[in-house]
mmCIF file of the C-alpha atoms, coordinates in Angstrom:
data_MODEL
# 
_entry.id   MODEL 
# 
loop_
_atom_site.group_PDB 
_atom_site.id 
_atom_site.type_symbol 
_atom_site.label_atom_id 
_atom_site.label_alt_id 
_atom_site.label_comp_id 
_atom_site.label_asym_id 
_atom_site.label_entity_id 
_atom_site.label_seq_id 
_atom_site.pdbx_PDB_ins_code 
_atom_site.Cartn_x 
_atom_site.Cartn_y 
_atom_site.Cartn_z 
_atom_site.occupancy 
_atom_site.B_iso_or_equiv 
_atom_site.pdbx_formal_charge 
_atom_site.auth_seq_id 
_atom_site.auth_comp_id 
_atom_site.auth_asym_id 
_atom_site.auth_atom_id 
_atom_site.pdbx_PDB_model_num 
ATOM 1   C CA . MET A 1 1   ? 174.071 30.529 247.809 1.00 0.00 ? 1   MET A CA 1 
ATOM 2   C CA . THR A 1 2   ? 174.419 28.785 244.366 1.00 0.00 ? 2   THR A CA 1 
ATOM 3   C CA . LYS A 1 3   ? 171.708 27.673 242.049 1.00 0.00 ? 3   LYS A CA 1 
ATOM 4   C CA . ASN A 1 4   ? 171.876 24.283 242.872 1.00 0.00 ? 4   ASN A CA 1 
ATOM 5   C CA . THR A 1 5   ? 170.539 25.026 246.352 1.00 0.00 ? 5   THR A CA 1 
ATOM 6   C CA . VAL A 1 6   ? 166.772 24.983 247.695 1.00 0.00 ? 6   VAL A CA 1 
ATOM 7   C CA . LEU A 1 7   ? 164.966 25.942 250.723 1.00 0.00 ? 7   LEU A CA 1 
ATOM 8   C CA . THR A 1 8   ? 162.425 24.167 252.304 1.00 0.00 ? 8   THR A CA 1 
ATOM 9   C CA . ALA A 1 9   ? 160.367 24.692 255.833 1.00 0.00 ? 9   ALA A CA 1 
ATOM 10  C CA . GLY A 1 10  ? 158.675 22.049 258.240 1.00 0.00 ? 10  GLY A CA 1 
ATOM 11  C CA . PHE A 1 11  ? 156.618 23.505 261.516 1.00 0.00 ? 11  PHE A CA 1 
ATOM 12  C CA . ALA A 1 12  ? 155.561 21.547 265.120 1.00 0.00 ? 12  ALA A CA 1 
ATOM 13  C CA . GLN A 1 13  ? 153.887 22.283 267.814 1.00 0.00 ? 13  GLN A CA 1 
ATOM 14  C CA . ILE A 1 14  ? 155.584 22.864 270.978 1.00 0.00 ? 14  ILE A CA 1 
ATOM 15  C CA . PRO A 1 15  ? 154.107 20.949 273.780 1.00 0.00 ? 15  PRO A CA 1 
ATOM 16  C CA . LYS A 1 16  ? 151.559 22.877 276.224 1.00 0.00 ? 16  LYS A CA 1 
ATOM 17  C CA . GLY A 1 17  ? 152.961 23.097 279.375 1.00 0.00 ? 17  GLY A CA 1 
ATOM 18  C CA . THR A 1 18  ? 156.674 23.993 278.446 1.00 0.00 ? 18  THR A CA 1 
ATOM 19  C CA . PRO A 1 19  ? 158.238 27.510 279.066 1.00 0.00 ? 19  PRO A CA 1 
ATOM 20  C CA . LEU A 1 20  ? 158.813 27.683 275.335 1.00 0.00 ? 20  LEU A CA 1 
ATOM 21  C CA . TYR A 1 21  ? 154.764 27.408 274.935 1.00 0.00 ? 21  TYR A CA 1 
ATOM 22  C CA . GLU A 1 22  ? 154.091 30.385 276.787 1.00 0.00 ? 22  GLU A CA 1 
ATOM 23  C CA . VAL A 1 23  ? 156.121 32.514 274.158 1.00 0.00 ? 23  VAL A CA 1 
ATOM 24  C CA . SER A 1 24  ? 154.905 30.654 270.941 1.00 0.00 ? 24  SER A CA 1 
ATOM 25  C CA . THR A 1 25  ? 152.802 27.672 270.003 1.00 0.00 ? 25  THR A CA 1 
ATOM 26  C CA . MET A 1 26  ? 154.820 26.713 266.866 1.00 0.00 ? 26  MET A CA 1 
ATOM 27  C CA . VAL A 1 27  ? 158.331 26.260 265.763 1.00 0.00 ? 27  VAL A CA 1 
ATOM 28  C CA . GLY A 1 28  ? 159.562 26.345 262.437 1.00 0.00 ? 28  GLY A CA 1 
ATOM 29  C CA . CYS A 1 29  ? 162.672 25.408 260.916 1.00 0.00 ? 29  CYS A CA 1 
ATOM 30  C CA . VAL A 1 30  ? 163.839 26.651 257.293 1.00 0.00 ? 30  VAL A CA 1 
ATOM 31  C CA . LEU A 1 31  ? 166.777 24.774 255.810 1.00 0.00 ? 31  LEU A CA 1 
ATOM 32  C CA . ILE A 1 32  ? 168.814 25.428 252.789 1.00 0.00 ? 32  ILE A CA 1 
ATOM 33  C CA . ILE A 1 33  ? 170.054 22.384 250.960 1.00 0.00 ? 33  ILE A CA 1 
ATOM 34  C CA . ASP A 1 34  ? 172.764 21.558 248.099 1.00 0.00 ? 34  ASP A CA 1 
ATOM 35  C CA . VAL A 1 35  ? 170.933 19.814 245.769 1.00 0.00 ? 35  VAL A CA 1 
ATOM 36  C CA . ASP A 1 36  ? 173.780 17.959 244.557 1.00 0.00 ? 36  ASP A CA 1 
ATOM 37  C CA . SER A 1 37  ? 175.205 16.911 247.891 1.00 0.00 ? 37  SER A CA 1 
ATOM 38  C CA . ASP A 1 38  ? 171.966 16.991 249.980 1.00 0.00 ? 38  ASP A CA 1 
ATOM 39  C CA . GLN A 1 39  ? 174.028 19.026 252.415 1.00 0.00 ? 39  GLN A CA 1 
ATOM 40  C CA . ILE A 1 40  ? 172.704 21.650 254.766 1.00 0.00 ? 40  ILE A CA 1 
ATOM 41  C CA . CYS A 1 41  ? 174.324 24.800 253.739 1.00 0.00 ? 41  CYS A CA 1 
ATOM 42  C CA . ASP A 1 42  ? 172.117 26.760 256.187 1.00 0.00 ? 42  ASP A CA 1 
ATOM 43  C CA . ALA A 1 43  ? 169.341 27.115 258.878 1.00 0.00 ? 43  ALA A CA 1 
ATOM 44  C CA . SER A 1 44  ? 167.098 28.963 260.721 1.00 0.00 ? 44  SER A CA 1 
ATOM 45  C CA . PHE A 1 45  ? 164.548 28.464 263.619 1.00 0.00 ? 45  PHE A CA 1 
ATOM 46  C CA . THR A 1 46  ? 161.843 30.522 264.866 1.00 0.00 ? 46  THR A CA 1 
ATOM 47  C CA . PHE A 1 47  ? 162.929 31.225 268.264 1.00 0.00 ? 47  PHE A CA 1 
ATOM 48  C CA . VAL A 1 48  ? 162.744 34.711 270.401 1.00 0.00 ? 48  VAL A CA 1 
ATOM 49  C CA . MET A 1 49  ? 166.461 33.754 271.603 1.00 0.00 ? 49  MET A CA 1 
ATOM 50  C CA . ASP A 1 50  ? 168.579 34.006 268.410 1.00 0.00 ? 50  ASP A CA 1 
ATOM 51  C CA . LYS A 1 51  ? 171.133 31.846 270.950 1.00 0.00 ? 51  LYS A CA 1 
ATOM 52  C CA . THR A 1 52  ? 168.873 29.134 270.086 1.00 0.00 ? 52  THR A CA 1 
ATOM 53  C CA . SER A 1 53  ? 168.727 29.351 266.956 1.00 0.00 ? 53  SER A CA 1 
ATOM 54  C CA . GLU A 1 54  ? 172.548 30.348 266.490 1.00 0.00 ? 54  GLU A CA 1 
ATOM 55  C CA . PHE A 1 55  ? 173.374 27.070 268.426 1.00 0.00 ? 55  PHE A CA 1 
ATOM 56  C CA . LEU A 1 56  ? 170.552 24.612 266.141 1.00 0.00 ? 56  LEU A CA 1 
ATOM 57  C CA . VAL A 1 57  ? 172.224 26.113 262.845 1.00 0.00 ? 57  VAL A CA 1 
ATOM 58  C CA . HIS A 1 58  ? 175.878 25.482 263.784 1.00 0.00 ? 58  HIS A CA 1 
ATOM 59  C CA . LEU A 1 59  ? 174.891 22.006 264.788 1.00 0.00 ? 59  LEU A CA 1 
ATOM 60  C CA . LEU A 1 60  ? 172.957 21.164 261.383 1.00 0.00 ? 60  LEU A CA 1 
ATOM 61  C CA . VAL A 1 61  ? 175.121 23.269 259.096 1.00 0.00 ? 61  VAL A CA 1 
ATOM 62  C CA . GLY A 1 62  ? 177.426 20.689 256.825 1.00 0.00 ? 62  GLY A CA 1 
ATOM 63  C CA . MET A 1 63  ? 175.203 17.650 257.861 1.00 0.00 ? 63  MET A CA 1 
ATOM 64  C CA . THR A 1 64  ? 173.714 15.808 255.028 1.00 0.00 ? 64  THR A CA 1 
ATOM 65  C CA . VAL A 1 65  ? 170.400 14.707 254.596 1.00 0.00 ? 65  VAL A CA 1 
ATOM 66  C CA . LYS A 1 66  ? 170.959 11.899 251.894 1.00 0.00 ? 66  LYS A CA 1 
ATOM 67  C CA . ASP A 1 67  ? 170.712 8.670  254.155 1.00 0.00 ? 67  ASP A CA 1 
ATOM 68  C CA . GLY A 1 68  ? 167.908 9.873  256.667 1.00 0.00 ? 68  GLY A CA 1 
ATOM 69  C CA . LEU A 1 69  ? 167.842 12.212 259.858 1.00 0.00 ? 69  LEU A CA 1 
ATOM 70  C CA . GLN A 1 70  ? 169.057 9.918  261.905 1.00 0.00 ? 70  GLN A CA 1 
ATOM 71  C CA . GLU A 1 71  ? 172.765 11.616 262.189 1.00 0.00 ? 71  GLU A CA 1 
ATOM 72  C CA . ILE A 1 72  ? 170.948 14.753 262.905 1.00 0.00 ? 72  ILE A CA 1 
ATOM 73  C CA . THR A 1 73  ? 168.495 13.225 265.239 1.00 0.00 ? 73  THR A CA 1 
ATOM 74  C CA . GLN A 1 74  ? 171.362 11.860 267.633 1.00 0.00 ? 74  GLN A CA 1 
ATOM 75  C CA . VAL A 1 75  ? 172.976 15.195 267.798 1.00 0.00 ? 75  VAL A CA 1 
ATOM 76  C CA . VAL A 1 76  ? 170.311 17.129 268.079 1.00 0.00 ? 76  VAL A CA 1 
ATOM 77  C CA . GLN A 1 77  ? 169.432 14.609 270.840 1.00 0.00 ? 77  GLN A CA 1 
ATOM 78  C CA . GLU A 1 78  ? 172.957 14.624 272.709 1.00 0.00 ? 78  GLU A CA 1 
ATOM 79  C CA . ARG A 1 79  ? 173.528 18.400 272.535 1.00 0.00 ? 79  ARG A CA 1 
ATOM 80  C CA . PHE A 1 80  ? 170.130 20.588 272.312 1.00 0.00 ? 80  PHE A CA 1 
ATOM 81  C CA . LEU A 1 81  ? 169.124 19.957 275.648 1.00 0.00 ? 81  LEU A CA 1 
ATOM 82  C CA . ALA A 1 82  ? 165.890 22.500 276.119 1.00 0.00 ? 82  ALA A CA 1 
ATOM 83  C CA . PRO A 1 83  ? 162.390 22.211 276.342 1.00 0.00 ? 83  PRO A CA 1 
ATOM 84  C CA . GLY A 1 84  ? 161.077 21.422 272.858 1.00 0.00 ? 84  GLY A CA 1 
ATOM 85  C CA . GLN A 1 85  ? 163.363 19.071 271.887 1.00 0.00 ? 85  GLN A CA 1 
ATOM 86  C CA . GLY A 1 86  ? 160.855 17.355 270.037 1.00 0.00 ? 86  GLY A CA 1 
ATOM 87  C CA . ALA A 1 87  ? 159.215 19.887 268.351 1.00 0.00 ? 87  ALA A CA 1 
ATOM 88  C CA . VAL A 1 88  ? 162.543 20.974 267.071 1.00 0.00 ? 88  VAL A CA 1 
ATOM 89  C CA . LEU A 1 89  ? 163.268 17.455 265.161 1.00 0.00 ? 89  LEU A CA 1 
ATOM 90  C CA . GLN A 1 90  ? 159.638 17.404 264.125 1.00 0.00 ? 90  GLN A CA 1 
ATOM 91  C CA . ALA A 1 91  ? 160.089 20.929 262.465 1.00 0.00 ? 91  ALA A CA 1 
ATOM 92  C CA . ILE A 1 92  ? 163.357 19.444 261.150 1.00 0.00 ? 92  ILE A CA 1 
ATOM 93  C CA . ARG A 1 93  ? 161.919 15.896 259.676 1.00 0.00 ? 93  ARG A CA 1 
ATOM 94  C CA . ALA A 1 94  ? 159.076 18.061 258.370 1.00 0.00 ? 94  ALA A CA 1 
ATOM 95  C CA . ALA A 1 95  ? 161.849 20.148 256.354 1.00 0.00 ? 95  ALA A CA 1 
ATOM 96  C CA . VAL A 1 96  ? 163.571 17.206 255.430 1.00 0.00 ? 96  VAL A CA 1 
ATOM 97  C CA . GLU A 1 97  ? 160.752 14.950 253.899 1.00 0.00 ? 97  GLU A CA 1 
ATOM 98  C CA . ARG A 1 98  ? 159.508 17.824 252.292 1.00 0.00 ? 98  ARG A CA 1 
ATOM 99  C CA . TYR A 1 99  ? 162.644 18.439 250.478 1.00 0.00 ? 99  TYR A CA 1 
ATOM 100 C CA . LEU A 1 100 ? 163.450 14.562 249.969 1.00 0.00 ? 100 LEU A CA 1 
ATOM 101 C CA . GLU A 1 101 ? 159.651 14.155 248.668 1.00 0.00 ? 101 GLU A CA 1 
ATOM 102 C CA . LYS A 1 102 ? 160.453 17.227 245.612 1.00 0.00 ? 102 LYS A CA 1 
ATOM 103 C CA . LYS A 1 103 ? 163.538 15.591 244.828 1.00 0.00 ? 103 LYS A CA 1 
ATOM 104 C CA . SER A 1 104 ? 162.435 11.921 244.206 1.00 0.00 ? 104 SER A CA 1 
# 
């Protein structure tokens, strides 16, 4: 990490009736973003199974939030085919929106 990075977080409720809801009612997303390039340097998610978080981190690292969430949303929708996909996207959106609000 460099001095030009910030940590931002977002949370979303997992829909009732999904298997994931039985384990946890919320999903959290932490992003570390380089403020010079608006690029995601690292990420973390609150999942019981490490592979889920690792996979999402792999998808997000290197992506930029400069032009919004369209590319991130598309990649997550195409490659993260698990219950709670919408909650994951909402948690990412909340973290990115918090970052962009503070940056402007």
